[in-house]
C-alpha positions as CSV (number, residue, x, y, z in Angstrom):
1,M,94.3,151.6,129.1
2,K,97.5,150.0,127.7
3,K,97.4,147.3,130.3
4,V,93.9,146.3,129.2
5,I,94.9,146.1,125.6
6,Y,98.0,144.1,126.4
7,T,96.0,141.7,128.5
8,L,93.4,141.2,125.8
9,L,96.1,140.6,123.2
10,A,97.8,138.1,125.5
11,I,94.5,136.2,126.0
12,I,93.8,136.2,122.3
13,I,97.3,134.9,121.5
14,I,97.1,132.2,124.2
15,G,93.7,131.2,122.9
16,I,95.0,130.9,119.3
17,L,97.9,128.8,120.5
18,L,95.7,126.4,122.4
19,V,93.4,125.9,119.4
20,L,96.4,125.2,117.2
21,L,97.8,122.8,119.8
22,Y,94.5,121.0,119.9
23,I,94.3,120.7,116.2
24,F,97.8,119.6,115.4
25,A,99.1,117.9,118.6
26,F,96.3,115.7,119.9
27,R,96.5,112.8,117.6
28,Q,95.7,109.3,118.9
29,I,95.8,105.8,117.6
30,A,92.4,104.6,116.3
31,A,90.9,101.6,118.0
32,L,90.2,98.7,115.6
33,D,86.4,98.8,116.2
34,S,86.4,102.4,114.9
35,V,88.1,101.7,111.6
36,Y,86.5,99.8,108.7
37,V,89.0,98.8,105.9
38,R,87.3,98.7,102.5
39,S,90.2,97.6,100.4
40,I,93.9,97.1,100.3
41,D,96.0,97.0,97.2
42,V,99.7,96.0,97.3
43,T,102.0,96.7,94.4
44,D,105.8,96.7,94.0
45,D,105.7,100.5,94.4
46,A,102.9,101.3,96.9
47,I,100.5,100.0,99.5
48,N,97.1,101.6,99.1
49,I,94.6,101.3,102.0
50,E,91.0,102.6,101.7
51,A,89.1,102.8,104.9
52,D,86.4,104.7,106.8
53,F,85.9,105.7,110.4
54,A,82.9,104.4,112.3
55,G,82.3,107.8,114.0
56,S,81.3,110.9,112.1
57,S,83.5,113.2,114.3
58,M,86.7,111.4,113.6
59,G,89.3,112.9,111.3
60,F,92.3,111.2,109.7
61,A,95.6,112.4,111.2
62,G,98.2,110.1,109.6
63,Y,99.6,106.7,110.1
64,R,102.6,104.9,111.7
65,T,104.3,101.8,110.4
66,D,106.4,99.1,112.0
67,F,108.1,96.4,109.8
68,Q,109.6,93.4,111.4
69,N,110.0,89.7,110.3
70,K,108.3,90.4,107.0
71,Q,105.2,91.7,108.8
72,L,104.0,95.3,108.3
73,R,101.9,96.8,111.1
74,V,100.0,99.9,110.4
75,K,98.5,102.2,113.0
76,I,95.9,104.8,111.9
77,L,96.1,108.1,113.7
78,M,92.9,110.1,114.2
79,R,91.6,113.3,115.9
80,N,88.3,113.5,117.6
81,G,85.9,116.5,117.8
82,F,86.2,119.9,116.1
83,Q,88.0,120.0,112.8
84,F,88.7,122.7,110.3
85,G,87.5,121.9,106.9
86,K,86.3,118.4,105.8
87,L,86.8,115.3,107.8
88,H,89.0,113.0,105.9
89,S,88.6,109.2,105.7
90,P,91.7,107.2,106.6
91,S,92.5,106.3,103.0
92,F,96.2,106.6,102.1
93,S,99.0,105.3,100.1
94,L,102.4,104.5,101.5
95,P,105.6,103.7,99.5
96,N,106.3,100.0,99.4
97,D,109.9,100.3,100.7
98,F,109.6,97.1,102.7
99,K,111.6,94.1,101.5
100,D,109.4,91.1,100.8
101,V,106.4,92.0,103.0
102,Q,104.4,88.8,103.6
103,E,101.6,90.1,105.8
104,I,100.0,93.5,106.6
105,Y,98.2,94.1,109.9
106,L,96.1,96.9,111.2
107,E,97.1,97.6,114.8
108,G,95.0,99.3,117.3
109,V,95.8,101.1,120.6
110,S,97.6,98.1,122.1
111,P,99.9,95.6,120.3
112,S,97.4,92.8,121.2
113,E,94.7,94.6,119.3
114,I,95.5,93.5,115.7
115,R,93.7,92.5,112.5
116,L,95.2,90.8,109.4
117,L,94.5,93.0,106.3
118,W,96.6,91.2,103.7
119,S,98.7,88.1,103.2
120,K,100.9,87.1,100.3
């Protein structure tokens, strides 16, 4: 009887860990054709980007930035499929810690997949 209980507990714990791994670990870079940028506002303190996903099952999972040669490249991270709670649009604000940014690009999966969002 104890073996059955321990086996069931192990299966439940492994299942919970797999669900948590899926929710928190499987983030991917959003393709450009799946992101629609509504507005971008650049101030001395912050860069505010308001956007939407093309698909209804996509959830915002963060962003990555790369700043070189006065160009800021932003990659939007997303999750597909089942989400806990409300799906969030990829609207966010990042601190403007970049010295003399001249252009802001949205970058997709590959570095060649790029769209100019803002230019000084």
